[in-house]
C-alpha positions, 0 to 999 in steps of 0.5 A: 483473487489479486492481493493488493497492498496499499501504502496511503498515509491519508486514512480517508483516501486509503479507505476510499481506495480500499473500498473501491478495490474490495468492491471490485473483488480484490483483497486489500491490506492497508499499510500504516507506513513504510516500515510496516510495508517493508516488514510485510514484504519481507514476510510475504514478498509476492503480492499482485499489486502495490499502491503507493501514494507518492503525492503524500507529504508524509512519504519520501517517494524516491527513498521508498522506491530505492528501499524496495 
């Protein structure tokens, strides 16, 4: 089963993403913010898919991508 991490600050949109992916048989873990994502990737760097809502005003997309 593919492991998916999702960094989606909007809780409503995040729950929709999570529900849709779980219905398709994926294991999804929502990240609360960029710091949590960084901690999670350090602990276990191998994930199948990383979803990031780059349209979110709460995220600095270019800085996030550089930090990864």
